[in-house]
C-alpha positions, 0 to 999 in steps of 0.5 A: 156138416153141409151137403151130406146126409150121413152123420160121421165125425172124424177123430183127431186131426182128420177131415172128410173131403168131397173131391171135386169131379175132374173136368172133361179133357179132350185133346185133338178130338180124343176123349181121355178114358176115366182110367187115364184121368188124374185124381182130382187134388181139389175138394171141399171139406164136409167135416173136421175132427177136434184137432191134434193132441200135442203134449196133452194140449188140444191144437185146434184145426186150421181148416173148417167145413166148407173150406175149398182145399188143395191136397196131395195127389195120393192123400187120404183114404177113399170111402163111399157113403150113400153112393158118394165118394169121399176122402178121409185124410189128416189135416197135414195132407192139406197143402192150401185153402183156396180163397 
């Protein structure tokens, strides 16, 4: 795992993602409060599981640590580790890898 100081291994086809911080948005001089900002949909993978079992065979993950990804708006479960918020989600929630 990169840039983390914890030791968590996701199981199966799950991944741990560090969401990108939303950029400050100002419109007409008005600062939008945090509660009105949309959740980020981009992030960096910090850990991946071994893959998904299909008919007794392991299908390896398509994503890997340090991949920058796009994911669904309401994907994953938020967890806070060492005061940093991460998302744990399934690989199928990943929409694309940003190259």
